[in-house]
N, C-alpha and C positions, 0 to 999 in steps of 0.2 A: 176518542174523547177530546183530544187536542183541537180537532176541527170544530167540534160542537162548542167548546169554550170560546174559540175564536169567533164563531158565528155570533154568539150572544154579546161578546165584547165589542165586535164591530157594529152590531145593531145598536149598542148602547152608548158608545163613547161620544157620539155627536150630540152636542147640546145647543147648537145654534138655532135661532128662530127661523121661521119660514121665509119671511121677506117677500111673500107673494102678493098678488093683487087679484081682484075680481076680474073674471073674464068668461067668455063663452067658448064652448068647444067648437073646433073647426071641422067643417065637412071633410069627409075622407072618401072620395070616389063614390062607389056604389054602397058603401056602408051607411048606416043610419045613426048619426051621432046623437048623443043624449046631451041636451043643453043644461049646464049647471045653473042652479037657482039658489042664490044665497039664502032666501027665506026658508029653504028646506032645513037649514041648520040653526034656525033661531032658537030651537029648544034644547040645543046642546049645552052641556055643563061648562064647556070651555069654548072659546072662539074657534071657528073653523075658517081659516083664511084661504080663500080660493086661489088656485094657481092661475097665473097668466098663461093660458094655453097657447097663446100665439108664440111663446118662446120655445115650444116643444113641437116635434113633428106631428103632422095631422093625424097619424095613426095612433097617437097616444090618447086620442079621445075615446071615452067610453062609447061603444057602439054595438048595435045589433048586427051580427055578421053571419054569412053563410058558413056553416061548420058541420059537415057530415061526420057523424061518428056513431058507433054502436054503443057508446057509453050511455047510461041512463040519465034522464033529466035530473039536474041538481048536482051532477058530478063536476068537480073543478079540475081542469087540465092546465098545468103550468108548462108552457113551452119556454124553457130556459134559453134556448138558442135565439129565439126571437124576442125575448123579454116581454112576453105576453101571457096573460092568464085568461082562460075561457071558462065561463059558467055555462054548462050545457043546458039549453032550453027545450030541446026536442024539435022534431020536424025539420032537422037539418040546420038549425040555427043555434047561435050561442051569443052570450054577452061578453064582449072583449074589453080587457083592461090592460094598461101598460104597467110594468113592474120593474123592480131592480132585483137581481138574482145574485147567487154566490159567485165570488171571484174565481178565476182559474186556479185549479188545484184544491179548492175547498167546496165547490158546488155540491149540494146534496141532491140526489135523485132517488125516487122510490114511490111507493104507494102507501098512503096513510088515510086517516079519517079525522074529522074534526070532533074532538071530544069535549072541548070547552071553548066558550066565547066570552070576551070581556070588553065592556065599553070603558074607554079612557082608563086603561089599566095602569097600576103601579108597575115599576120595573125594579127588580131586586137583583143586583149583581151578586154572584156567588163569592165565597171567601177567596177562591182561586183567582177570580177576576179582579177582586179588590187588591190582591197581592201583585197583580200584573199592572195595575194602574193606581199607584198611590194617590190619595186625595179624592178618589171617586166616592161619591156618597153611597151609603149602604142601602138607601131607598130613594128612588127618584119618583116624585109624585106625578099624578096625571097632569096633562096640559099640553100645550103646543110644543114645548121643548122636550117632552118625554120621548125617548127613542122608539117606543112602540106606537106612538101616535094615538089616534082617536079610537082605534079598535084593534083587537088581537084575536086570532083564531088559532088554537093550539092543536098541533098535529100529533097524533098517536099512531103507532104501528104495532101490531100484535099486542095491543093492550097497554103498551108502555109509551110514556111521553118521549118523543124524539128530541125535545128541546128546540125544535124548529117551529116557526110561527109564520102565518100570513098576517101582516100588520101594517099600520100606517107608518109614517116617518116624519121626523123633524128635518130631514134633508131631501126635499123634493127634487133638487137638482141631480140626485143620484138615479132617479127613475130612468130606465133604459140602459143602465150600465150594470157591470158586474161589481157590486159594491160590498157584499157581505160574504159570509161563509156558509150560506145555505138558506138563511131566512128570506122570505119573499116580502119585499117592501112595496107599498102602494101609496099613491097620493092619499092624504087623509080623506078628502071628499069621496074618493073612489072606494076606499076600504069601508067607509060607512055604508055605501050603496051595496057592496058585496055582502057585508055582514048581515044586512037586513034580508038578503035573499038566500044565504047559505044556511043550511040546516045542521044542527048537531047530528053527527053520524054521517055527514056527507063524505063521499069518497073523494080523495085528492090524489091526482096522479102528477108527479113531477118528473118531467122527461127532458 
């Protein structure tokens, strides 16, 4: 339970703004990068500030990549060692995203499924979290500074909420690092893309 509380606390304590700027994704060898288009987010309830991709490694670009697997189309596979998330598309291909994962000693691994999805979610620290961080608000409203970012996908195992999420982040500079205690963080623009493609009930493998 301590690890789970730490996960949500670390996911939630950052309240800084994105400080990013608009940019295009960078080509990555034989991969096929997906170019960000700010107009895609014009209908969002809150501003989505695109990341300057030039500040990140080329393989942080969302890309269609070769990915042989026996897992079914729509399965999400999280490679915590490589800080990458793959959405299986079938025919030996997947859509690849860069992520932040759990820090050493707290990383969560396992098999779950997505039971709930939320756009621009509220974040509610538990009483125990509030006791660990005096002054933390009891409810953090949606928006660019919300620790869960633009989207959240809630992971369940054996019918129970694991309390781990795949979600956006108000700390884009943590992508590619071990920053949480199990939650999977993504750039806001990337989690919006994944959210639209991932189905309720989708299998999620964290390895």
